[in-house]
N, C-alpha and C positions, 0 to 999 in steps of 0.2 A: 629740103624735105622730100621733094619729088624724086631727087636723085637717090637719096637713101632708101626711100620706099621702093623704088624700082629695083635697086640692087638687092634688097631683101627678098623681093618677089622672085627675082631671077634665081637667087640661091635656093629658095624653097622649091622652085620648079626643077632645078638641077638635082636637088636631093631626092625629090619625088620621082624624077626620071631614073635616077640611079637605083632607087628602091624597086621601081617597076622592072628595070632591066635585071636586077638581081633575082627578083621573084620569078620573072619569066625564065631566067637561066636555071633557077632551082627546079621549077616545074618541068622544064625540058630535060634536066638531068634525071629527075625522078621518073619521067616517062621512059627515058633511055634505059635506066636501071630496071624498071618494070618489064620493059620489052626484053632485056637480056635475061631476066629471071624466067620470063615466059618461055623464051627460046631454050633456056637451060632445062626447064621442066619438061618441055616437049622432047628434047634430046634424051633426058633420063627415062621418060615413058617409053620412047622408041627403043632405047637400049635395054630396058627391062623386058619389053615385049620380045625383042630379038633373043635375049638371054633365056627367057621363058620358053621360046620355041626351040632353042638349042637343047635345053634341058629335057623338054618333052620328047624331042627326037632321040635323045640319048637314053630315054627310059627313066628319067629322074624328074618327074613333074613336081610342082609344089610352089611354095612361096620363095621367090628369088632371093629375098633378103636373108631368110633363115638358111636357105641352101648355101648362100655365099658365106655365112658365118660358120656353118659346119665345115665347109671345105677349107676355110682359112684355119680353123682349129686343127683339122686333120693334117694340113701341110706343116703346121708347127709340131704336131705329134710325130710325124714321119721323121723329122730331123732329130727329135729327142730319142725316138725309139731306136734309131740306127746307132746312137751313141751310148745306149743303155747296156748294162751288163746282162749276161744270160740269166734266165730265171732259175731259182732253186728247184730241185726235183722234189716231188712229194711221194716217191715210190714207197717209202717206209710207212706211210699212213694207211690205215685200213678204210679210210673214207676219201674218195677222190671226187671232186666237184668240178664239172666242166660246163661251159656255156656255149651254145651254138646259135648264131644268127642266121635266119633263113633269108633267101633273096626276096625282093619285092614282088608282090602278086599284081596281076593285071587289075584286079578289083581296087587295089590301093592306088594304082596309077590313075584309074578313072576318076577317083574322088580327090585327085591332086594331093596325095599324101607324099611328103618327102621323107627321105631316109634319115632316121634320127638315132641310129645305133652304130657304134664303132667298136671294133675288136682289135686290140693290140696285145697279142698273147703275152702274158696271161691275164690281161685286164680287159674288161668290157665297160663301155661308157654309154650313158643315155644322155642325149641332148634334148632337153625340154624347151620348147618354144614358149616364150613369155612376152607379155606386154607390160610396160611400166604403168604407173597410176594414171598417166595422161591418156592411156588407151591407144596411143599412136606409136610411141618409141618401142622398138623390138629389141629383145636380147635373148640369150640362151643361158641356161644353167647346165653345167656338165657334171654328172654324177658318175663316179667310177667305182668299180668293184674288182678286186683281184681274186682270181680263182687258180686252180691247178692248171687249167687249160682254157683258152678262149678261142673259138673258131669263128671266122667270118664267113660271109656268104660264098667266098671262093673255095673254102675247104671242102674236101670230099668226105663221104662216109667212110672210105677206107682209112683216111687219116684219123678220123674220130674213133674208129674201131681199134686201131693200133694203140692209141693213147689211153683209151678208157676201158676197153673190154678184153683185149688180148691178155693183159696181166691177170685178169680174173679167171680166164680159162686155164692158165698155168696153175693158179692156186687151186682150182677145183680138181684138175686132173692129177697133179703131182703131189698135193698134200691132202687130198680127199676132203677138202674144206667146203665151205658154203660161201656163195657170193651172189650179189644182187646188182642188177643194172636197172635204173628206172629213169624215165623221161618225164619231166614236169614242165608245165607252162600253160599259157592261156589257150583258149580255143583258137585253132587255126595257126598255131605257131610252128607246126611241122613235127610234132612228137611222133605220130604214127609213121610218117615217112622215114624219120631217122631210125626208129626201132625196127622197122621192116628191113631197112638196109643193113643194120647190124646183124639181124637174124640170118640174112642171106650169106654174109661173110662168115658168121659163126658156124654155120652148118658144115662147111668144108674144113675150116680151121680145127674144129673140135674133133672131127673124125681123123684128121691127119695126126693130131696129138695122141688120140686113142690108139691108133695103129702102132705108133712108135713106142709108147710107154705102158700101155695097159693090156693085160690079158685077162680073159674070163670076166670081162666087164661089158655090159650092154647099156645102150642109151634108151631111156624111156621118156616120153613127153606127156605132160598134162597141160591143157590150155583151157582156162575158164575166165569168166568175167564177173565182176562185182557190179551189179546193176540194181539200183533202187533198193539196196540192202539185201539182195538175193545173190547167191553164188550159182552160176549157171555153167554147166560143162559144155564148152563150145565144140567138143569133138564127139559128143554123143547126144545130138538132138536137143541141146540146151537144157538138159536134165538138171533140176535143182538139187543142190547138195547142202549138207549141213557142216557148219564150222564148230569143231569141238577141240578141247584142250585136255590132254591126258595128265596123269599124276606127275609125270616128269617135266611138265611144262611145255611139251611138244604140241604144236598145233597140227591137227589132222582135219582134213576135209573128207567127211564120209560120203561115199557115193561117187567120188571123183575117180574116174578110170584113167589109167596110164596106157599109152600107146607105144609099142616098141617100134623103133626106127633103126633098121640095120644099116642104112646108107645115108649119105648126105641128101640124096634126092628124095628119099622117103621122109627125111626130116623136114625138108622144105614143103613137101606135099601136105604134111600134117599141119605145118604152120599156116599154109595158105588156106586150108580148110577152116582152121580156127578163125582167121581174120574174116573170112566170108560170112561167118555166123555172128559177128560182133554187132551190137546195137549201135546204130548211127542215126543222126537226125540233121536236118538243115537248120543252121542258125544264122544270125546276123553276120557273124565273123567267118563262117565256113559253111560251104554248101553240103559237106558230108562230115559233120562233127561227131567224134566218138563220145557217146553218152554213158560210157562205162569205163571202169578200170580193167584193162585186159592184162592177165597175168599168165605167162608161159613158164612152166617149171620144167627144167631139164634135169633128170635124175640119172646118175651113174650107179648102176646096181650090179652086184655080183650075180653072174649067170646061174650059179648053183643055189645060193642061199637067198638071193634077193636083197641082201643087206646093202644099205646105202653106202656108196663109195665117193660121193660128191654130189653137190647140188648147185645149179645155177638158175637163178630166177630173173626173168626179163619182164619188166613191168612198164606198160604204157598207160600212164595215168590219164584220166579224163581231164579235159581242159577246164581250168578255172574260169569263172564268169562273174561279172559285176551285175548289180540289179538293173542297170541301164541296158545291159546286153540281153535281158530277158523281158523287156517291156512289151513285146508283141507275142510272148509265149502264152499258151493256154495253161490251165491249172496243172495238168500232168507234166508238161515240160518244165514249169517252174518248180514242181516237186523234184524232178530229176536234178535240176541245177542246185537246189537246196541240199539234196543228198550228196552230190559231188563236193560242194563247198564244205559241207560238214565233215566229210571224211578227210579232205585235204587240211582242214583246220585241225582236226585231231592229230594228223601226222605232224603238223607244225608244232602242236603242243608237246608231243613226244620229243621232238627234236630240241625244243626249248628246255625241257626237263633234263635231257641229256647234257645240253650245253651248260646248264647251271649245276650239273653233278648232283641232281636231286636223288634222294634215297629211293624214291619210287618213280617209275615212268608209267604214265597212263595208257598202256598199249590197248587196254580193253575199251578205250573210248570209242572205237569203231571197228568194224570187221576188217577194214583195210589195214589198220595199224596192227591188228592181231595177226593177220596173215603175214605182214612184213616184220614180225617181231624179231626175227633173227638177223635183220639187216644191220643192226648196230651193236651186235654182241662183239666181245673181244676176239673171238675166234673166226670171225667172218670178214669179208671185204665187200665194200659197197661203192658203187659209182653212181652219181647223180648227174644227168645231163639236163641242164636248164635251157629250155628253148625260148627264144624271144623273137617277136615280130618286129621288123624294122620301121614300120609306118609311124609317122608322128602322132596319129590318133591313138596309138597303142602304148604311148610312153608310160602312162600310169600303170598299165598291166605289166609292162616290161620291168619297171622299177620294183613292183611287188614281187615279181618272179626272181629278180636278182637279189633282193633282200632275203627272200625265202632261202635261196641257195647259199647266200652268205652266212645265214644262221647255221646251216648244216656244216659248212666249211669250218666254222669257228670251233666246233667241238670235235675232238679226236678221242675215240673211245679207248680207255685203258683198262677199265674194269667192266664186268657185266652187272648192271644194276638189277635191283629187285623189280619184279613185275607186279602190277596191281590191276 
């Protein structure tokens, strides 16, 4: 009995010792794994810090994970884009839609905004940064739009002019037609910069074409703004004018004076004077935001009779804004923003009606749409340049801008609808 009891006790001790050793080894292994994970996390944090510093030095600050996902997506697109076929030309269309992405601003870098827009002509993509329901896992949604042209931040204004505006100059000069170029986008997206650059190039190109093809034709300019529902002549002390429509359906701005420009230099001087008189304010998105729609009309008139021989309209639309963009504005500024958004909405409603081939298009919904009434007629040509900001904080605005532009692209005018 004593021998059996002693043997049983020894076995229990052996088993207990084995369990203790196994538990100790398991604890040691868990500690080693925890230490390895800790080292791995430290290495990842250090790597993220170094990557963040590199991105900051390269002028592309922001969330390292999102930036990495965007760069990986672009690397895949670069390979696909090289293998893709050339895009189809849209020269026969009377509406050309282009998109331009501006470079990152210093203000965006300071708040660690990363680049969230990619342009692969003729497509533009918005990369929206998202979190899954756990609030931790990050992912991107990629929304693409195809236009007639898509220009990245490396594109020059010369390239944009050649693709979007030069064909309209030919139409105006050689066929005595009407044409319109307008820039649309959120506040601070670079509309005025692009339009000013186009005007600089247009001045010399237009006069060269006139010398070669036109005789007894002179160029006259009118430059006015639509601000808070009022039309103000920017070339004559901001004199207020009235918008009227005659029996033939032609829109006339009474009191608006035209200025003759005999040379390209005079043309540019007049344009510069008009820009200096335009209404601007400081906003959350832009230190010098345009608070009005600026419209420059270039008339080609017979020197003897004054009869119209062609017309080119250059429109720099005021920037669209959301309610959150105006949270610190006073009542006057909020009223300005409401007026701007109302007129842009009216323009969108006209475009929607045209796209649906409606019997009547509500041009009289705002003064802006009445002024731009001839933009979408069958005998005119129109170019829209949609401007987008690259910052991640502007993705909602950029999506709205590209959806707006896509709506215009969808409809190609074949008949002139009735006006209501």
